[in-house]
C-alpha positions in Angstrom: -38.5 -22.7 -15.3 -38.0 -24.7 -18.5 -37.2 -23.2 -21.9 -37.6 -24.7 -25.2 -34.3 -24.0 -27.1 -36.0 -24.7 -30.4 -38.3 -21.8 -30.1 -36.6 -18.5 -31.1 -39.2 -16.6 -29.1 -37.8 -17.9 -25.8 -34.2 -16.7 -26.5 -33.2 -13.7 -24.3 -31.9 -12.6 -21.0 -33.4 -14.0 -17.8 -33.1 -13.2 -14.1 -35.2 -14.1 -11.1 -36.4 -12.5 -7.9 -38.5 -13.3 -4.8 -42.1 -11.9 -4.8 -42.2 -8.7 -2.8 -38.5 -8.2 -3.3 -38.4 -7.6 -7.1 -35.8 -4.9 -6.7 -33.3 -7.5 -5.6 -33.1 -9.6 -8.7 -30.5 -12.2 -9.6 -27.8 -11.6 -12.2 -28.9 -11.8 -15.8 -28.5 -15.1 -17.4 -28.6 -15.5 -21.3 -30.7 -18.0 -22.9 -29.0 -20.5 -25.4 -27.9 -19.0 -28.9 -28.2 -15.5 -27.6 -25.3 -13.0 -26.9 -26.0 -11.5 -23.5 -25.4 -7.9 -22.2 -24.1 -7.8 -18.7 -21.7 -6.3 -16.1 -20.3 -8.6 -13.4 -18.6 -7.2 -10.1 -16.3 -9.4 -8.0 -17.9 -8.1 -4.8 -21.1 -6.3 -4.1 -19.7 -4.7 -0.9 -16.3 -3.4 -0.1 -15.1 -1.9 3.3 -12.1 0.4 2.6 -9.7 1.8 5.1 -9.6 5.6 5.0 -6.5 6.8 3.2 -5.9 3.5 1.3 -6.5 2.4 -2.2 -9.1 -0.1 -3.4 -9.9 -1.8 -6.6 -13.5 -2.5 -7.8 -12.9 -5.5 -9.9 -15.4 -5.7 -12.8 -15.9 -7.5 -16.2 -18.7 -6.7 -18.8 -20.0 -8.3 -22.1 -22.0 -7.3 -25.1 -23.0 -8.7 -28.5 -20.1 -9.6 -30.7 -21.2 -7.4 -33.5 -21.1 -4.3 -31.2 -18.2 -2.0 -30.6 -17.7 0.0 -27.4 -18.0 3.7 -27.6 -17.9 5.1 -24.0 -17.4 3.8 -20.5 -18.0 5.5 -17.2 -18.2 4.9 -13.4 -20.8 6.7 -11.2 -21.6 7.1 -7.5 -25.2 6.9 -6.9 -24.6 9.1 -3.8 -23.3 11.8 -6.0 -25.8 11.3 -8.8 -29.5 12.4 -9.1 -31.1 11.0 -12.1 -28.4 10.7 -14.7 -25.1 9.1 -13.8 -22.1 11.4 -13.6 -18.7 10.3 -14.8 -16.4 10.2 -11.7 -13.5 11.4 -13.9 -15.2 14.7 -14.3 -16.1 15.1 -10.7 -14.0 17.6 -8.7 -14.1 15.5 -5.6 -12.5 12.6 -7.4 -9.8 14.5 -9.2 -6.5 12.5 -8.8 -8.4 9.9 -6.8 -9.6 7.6 -9.5 -7.9 5.5 -12.2 -9.6 3.3 -14.7 -7.5 0.2 -15.1 -9.9 -1.7 -17.4 -10.2 -1.5 -21.2 -12.8 -1.2 -23.8 -13.2 -4.9 -24.5 -14.2 -6.8 -21.2 -12.4 -5.4 -18.2 -13.9 -2.5 -16.3 -12.0 -2.4 -13.1 -11.8 0.9 -11.2 -9.1 1.9 -8.7 -10.0 4.5 -6.1 -6.9 6.1 -4.4 -6.7 7.8 -0.9 -10.1 6.9 0.1 -12.0 9.4 2.1 -15.3 9.1 3.9 -17.1 11.3 1.4 -16.4 8.6 -1.2 -18.6 6.0 0.4 -21.7 5.1 -1.7 -23.0 2.8 -4.4 -20.8 2.6 -7.5 -21.9 1.3 -11.0 -20.4 0.8 -14.3 -22.0 1.8 -17.6 -21.0 1.4 -21.1 -22.4 2.5 -24.5 -21.8 0.9 -27.9 -21.4 2.5 -31.3 -24.7 1.2 -32.2 -26.2 3.4 -29.5 -27.0 0.7 -27.0 -26.3 1.4 -23.3 -26.1 -1.0 -20.4 -25.5 -0.4 -16.6 -24.4 -3.0 -14.2 -26.9 -3.9 -11.5 -26.9 -4.3 -8.6 -24.3 -1.7 -7.7 -21.2 -2.1 -5.5 -21.6 -0.6 -2.1 -18.4 0.9 -0.7 -17.9 2.0 2.9 -14.9 4.0 4.0 -13.8 3.6 7.6 -11.1 4.9 9.9 -9.3 3.0 12.7 -10.5 3.8 16.3 -9.1 2.4 19.6 -12.0 1.5 22.0 -11.1 0.7 25.6 -13.1 -1.6 27.8 -14.0 -0.8 30.7 -14.2 2.9 30.3 -12.9 3.5 33.7 -9.7 1.4 34.7 -8.4 0.4 38.0 -5.1 -1.4 38.5 -5.6 -5.2 38.7 -8.5 -5.4 36.4 -8.7 -7.0 32.9 -8.7 -4.5 30.1 -9.3 -4.9 26.4 -8.2 -2.4 23.7 -10.0 -3.0 20.3 -8.9 -1.6 17.0 -12.4 -0.9 15.8 -13.8 0.0 12.3 -17.2 1.0 11.2 -17.3 -2.0 8.7 -15.4 -5.2 8.4 -12.4 -4.7 6.2 -12.5 -6.8 3.1 -8.8 -7.9 3.0 -8.7 -9.8 6.3 -6.0 -7.3 7.8 -3.4 -8.0 10.5 -3.4 -5.4 13.2 -0.4 -4.0 14.8 -0.2 -1.9 18.0 1.8 1.1 19.0 2.7 2.3 22.5 3.9 5.9 22.7 4.3 5.8 18.9 6.7 2.8 19.1 5.7 -0.7 17.9 4.5 -2.6 21.0 6.4 -5.9 20.5 5.3 -7.6 23.8 1.6 -7.0 23.2 -0.8 -9.8 24.1 -3.0 -9.7 21.0 -5.7 -11.6 19.3 -7.2 -10.5 16.0 -7.9 -6.7 16.5 -7.8 -6.9 20.3 -5.0 -6.0 22.8 -5.2 -7.5 26.2 -4.0 -6.5 29.7 -4.7 -9.1 32.3 -4.2 -7.7 34.9 -3.5 -4.1 33.9 -0.7 -2.3 35.9 -0.1 1.3 36.8 3.0 1.3 34.4 0.6 0.4 31.5 -0.6 4.0 31.5 0.5 5.2 28.0 -0.8 6.3 24.6 -1.9 3.4 22.4 -2.7 3.4 18.7 -3.3 0.7 16.1 -2.8 0.2 12.4 -3.2 -2.3 9.6 0.0 -4.2 8.5 0.9 -2.8 5.2 -0.7 0.6 6.0 1.5 1.6 9.1 1.1 5.3 8.1 -2.6 5.0 8.4 -2.7 4.4 12.1 -5.6 5.4 14.4 -5.7 8.4 16.7 -3.7 7.5 19.9 -5.8 6.9 23.0 -4.4 7.4 26.5 -4.8 4.4 28.8 -5.5 5.9 32.2 -4.9 3.3 34.9 -5.8 4.4 38.3 -4.0 3.0 41.4 -3.8 3.8 45.1 -0.8 5.7 46.5 2.6 4.1 45.9 6.1 4.8 47.1 4.8 6.8 50.0 7.7 8.4 51.9 8.1 10.7 54.9 11.2 12.9 55.3 12.6 15.3 57.9 14.3 18.6 57.4 16.7 20.1 58.2 18.9 17.1 58.1 21.4 16.5 60.9 21.5 17.2 64.7 18.4 18.8 66.0 18.7 21.5 68.6 15.8 21.9 71.1 13.7 25.0 70.3 14.5 25.0 66.5 11.9 24.4 63.8 11.6 21.2 61.8 9.4 20.1 58.9 8.1 16.7 58.0 7.2 16.2 54.3 5.2 13.4 52.7 5.6 12.4 49.0 3.9 9.7 47.0 2.9 8.5 43.5 -0.9 8.1 43.0 -3.5 8.2 40.2 -5.7 10.1 40.8 -3.5 12.4 43.0 -3.7 12.2 46.7 -6.4 14.4 48.1 -5.5 13.9 51.8 -2.4 13.6 53.9 -2.6 12.6 57.5 0.3 12.7 60.1 0.3 10.0 62.8 2.4 10.3 66.0 3.2 7.5 68.3 5.3 6.6 71.4 5.5 3.6 73.6 2.5 4.8 75.5 0.2 6.7 73.0 -0.8 7.0 69.4 -2.5 10.0 67.9 -3.1 12.2 64.8 -0.7 15.1 64.8 -1.9 17.0 61.8 -2.9 17.0 58.1 -1.4 18.2 54.8 1.5 17.4 52.7 3.9 18.9 55.3 4.0 19.3 59.1 6.1 22.0 60.8 6.7 22.4 64.6 9.2 23.7 67.1 11.3 21.1 69.0 10.2 20.3 72.4 10.3 17.1 74.4 6.6 16.7 74.0 7.1 16.1 70.2 9.7 13.3 70.8 8.5 10.1 69.1 7.8 8.3 65.8 6.0 10.0 62.9 4.5 8.5 59.7 2.1 9.9 57.1 -1.0 8.3 55.4 -1.7 9.3 51.7 -5.2 8.7 50.5 -6.9 9.2 47.1 -10.2 7.8 45.6 -8.7 4.2 45.2 -7.5 3.8 48.8 -4.7 4.7 51.2 -1.1 3.7 52.0 1.2 4.5 54.9 4.8 5.8 54.7 7.9 4.8 56.6 8.4 5.9 60.1 10.6 9.0 60.9 12.2 9.2 64.4 12.1 12.6 66.1 13.9 12.4 69.5 15.1 15.4 71.5 17.6 15.2 74.3 16.6 17.2 77.4 20.1 17.5 78.7 21.6 18.5 75.5 22.9 21.9 76.7 24.3 20.3 79.9 26.2 17.7 77.9 27.7 20.4 75.7 28.9 22.3 78.9 30.5 19.2 80.3 32.2 18.5 77.0 33.6 22.1 76.9 34.8 21.9 80.6 36.7 18.7 79.9 38.3 20.2 76.8 39.3 23.4 78.7 40.8 21.3 81.6 42.9 19.3 79.2 44.2 22.5 77.6 45.1 24.0 80.9 46.8 20.8 82.1 48.9 20.7 79.0 49.9 24.4 79.5 50.9 23.7 83.2 52.9 20.6 82.2 54.7 22.7 79.5 55.6 25.4 82.1 57.0 22.9 84.6 59.0 21.2 81.8 60.4 24.6 80.7 61.4 25.6 84.2 63.1 22.2 84.9 65.1 22.6 81.6 66.1 26.0 82.6 67.4 25.0 86.0 69.4 22.3 84.5 70.9 24.6 82.2 72.0 27.1 85.0 73.6 24.4 87.0 75.5 23.2 84.0 76.8 26.7 83.4 78.0 27.0 87.0 80.0 23.8 86.8 81.6 25.0 83.6 82.6 28.2 85.3 84.1 26.3 88.2 86.1 24.0 85.9 87.3 27.2 84.1 88.7 28.6 87.4 90.4 25.4 88.4 92.0 25.3 85.0 93.4 28.8 85.6 94.9 27.8 88.8 96.4 24.7 87.3 98.0 26.7 84.5 99.9 28.9 87.0 101.6 25.9 88.6 104.1 23.6 87.0 102.6 20.3 87.8 105.2 17.5 88.0 103.8 14.5 89.5 106.1 12.7 92.0 106.3 9.1 92.8 107.9 9.1 96.2 106.5 12.2 97.9 109.7 14.1 97.6 109.9 17.6 98.9 111.1 20.4 96.8 113.3 22.9 98.7 114.4 26.3 97.7 117.4 27.9 99.3 118.3 31.6 99.3 121.4 32.9 100.9 120.4 36.6 100.4 117.4 36.5 102.7 117.1 35.9 106.4 114.3 33.7 107.4 113.0 31.9 104.5 109.8 29.9 104.4 109.6 26.9 102.4 106.4 25.5 100.9 105.8 21.8 100.1 103.4 21.4 97.4 102.0 17.9 96.7 100.3 17.1 93.5 97.9 14.1 93.6 96.3 13.5 90.2 93.7 10.9 89.3 91.9 10.2 86.1 88.1 10.0 86.6 85.3 8.8 84.4 81.9 10.2 84.6 79.9 8.6 87.4 83.1 7.2 89.2 84.9 8.3 92.3 88.4 9.7 91.9 91.2 7.2 92.1 94.9 7.8 92.7 97.3 7.7 89.7 101.0 7.8 89.5 101.2 9.6 86.2 99.0 11.4 83.8 99.4 14.5 81.8 96.9 17.3 82.3 94.5 15.3 84.5 92.4 16.6 87.2 94.7 17.3 90.1 94.2 18.0 93.8 96.7 20.5 95.3 98.0 19.8 98.8 100.1 22.6 100.4 102.2 22.4 103.4 104.0 25.6 104.5 107.0 25.2 106.8 109.4 27.6 108.5 113.0 26.8 107.5 114.2 28.3 110.7 112.5 25.5 112.5 114.3 22.8 110.7 
C-alpha cells in the first residue's frame, strides 16, 4: 500500500489483517505528520508460575496536545462489557501494583499469582480532552503450578525412569529446575532441562521427589513417591530356640525378606543326601524334633515380581544323645569315687606313719629314763668296778659295761671311746664274789 504524504486526507493510523482473520489485526502504524494513539506490550503471552510475581511491560502514546486523565488495567475474563479497574477488584486486592506513570509507561506488576488470575489483560487510558484508547490485542496470561510426572507409571527395578517437572504452559523466563529427594536438594541427580533420569532405577531410589524453579525454591511442586518394585531381597532363614537341640522338643524356622510388593507366599524346602521335598508353607514352620526331620532347610520367598531363596539351615538330631549323656555322667561319677578312694588310702597311710612315730618316741623316752638312773662313765680298758662290804656275808658283784656309739640317721651303730649323753648299750654281768 502506497501513501501520498502530500495529501492530508491520507494522514492517519493504519493497520493490516488477513482476509477472514480481520479480528487479528497488526499493530497500528501512524502515517507521516500525524501523532498516533497506541499501546504496546512487550509480550502478547505470559506463562507465570503460581505464587510468583510477573510484570506486564507496557508503553503507550497519544497526541502531544493531550494530557492523561485516568489509566486502568482490566481482565477480560473478569469483565463483561465495560472494563473493570483491577485496583477495585476484591480478588486483586494486594495482588497488583501499577509501576508505570502518566506519561508513557503502563507496566503492571501482578503479585502472588493464582490460577484464578489467568486471562486476557488490557491497558486503557483517557485524556483530559475526553479521548479514550485501549491497547489491542490483549496480553494473555496463564498461571501454572509445578507437577512431577513419572514415566512409566508402573516401575520395576532395572528399568529406565524419567521424572518430569511439568507445567501447563511454557514458563516465560527460561527457568532452571532443581530437584528434591525427601525434601532435601538432590545433588547427585542426573538431570537435563526439566527432566530427572534414573537409568537403571534401583530399589533404594524409592523416595519422595519434588521439583522447583531456581529462585523460587519455596514454590516447589507437590512431592510424588517413586514406587520401585523389586523381587525379594535379603531372604534369610533362622532357627529358634538357639543352641543345643534336644530330641522331642519343639523348634521353629522363620523366614524374613525385603520385597516390594510384599511377599505373598513362603515355601519351605527340605533336603537330605537322598531326597528333596516341600515341607510346608508360611512365614514360619514349627515341628517337634525327631530323626525324620534331620536335614537341611531353606525358604523360598515369592512376590509379583519373582522369587528368591534363603540360606540353608542345618537341623540334625543325634539319636544316641541320651546314651552319650549317661556315659558322660558315669565317667564323671567314676572319677569322683576314685578320687575319694585315693584320699581315704592316703589318710590311712598318714595315720599309720603317725602312730609308728609315736611308739618310737615312747621307747626312746623309756630308754632315757633307764639311762638317767645309771651314772654312765665310759671306760677305755674294760675295767671292772668292784664294791666291797665287810658288813655283809656273801656279796654279789655286778659288772656293768657301757658301750656307747654315735649314730647318724640311716647308719649302723659304731663303737666310740667317748661321748657325752650318746646312745649307749648296757651290758651286765653279775658275778658271785664267793666264787672268786
